[in-house]
C-alpha positions, 0 to 999 in steps of 0.5 A: 524527522529522523527515523529513531524519533518516530513512533506508532502515533506518527502513523495513526491518522488518515492521509499520512504519507511517510517516505523512506529513501530515494526513488527508485528505491523509496518506500512509501508508508501510506495510511489511507488509499483510494477505493479501499478502507482499512477494514476492507484491506485488513480482511484479506491481507497477506502477511509477509515476514522479512527479517522477523518483522511481519508486514501486512500487504494488500491483497492482489484484488484490493490492490487492483481495486485501489489502482482502478479508483485513483483516477491516474492513467498509470494506475489504471494501466497497472491494474489492467496489466495485473488482471491480464497477467494474473488471469483474473 
């Protein structure tokens, strides 16, 4: 679907993954993740402003919780790296 035809309702459901671009410069917009509910992710999110657009970003603790709950070896290694290198 062309980007100019998207609206907020396209992202309202759970389990939607929308990809923009091509790896390794791809952006994934994901409406549901493992191990963290929307409310949990929202409670300590970090808001980053990019070109006057405010983007909510999952906190480091919730990112680690997500990565530990996916069941993927790569995500578990990522979580362990974050824990080790962030002094958690």
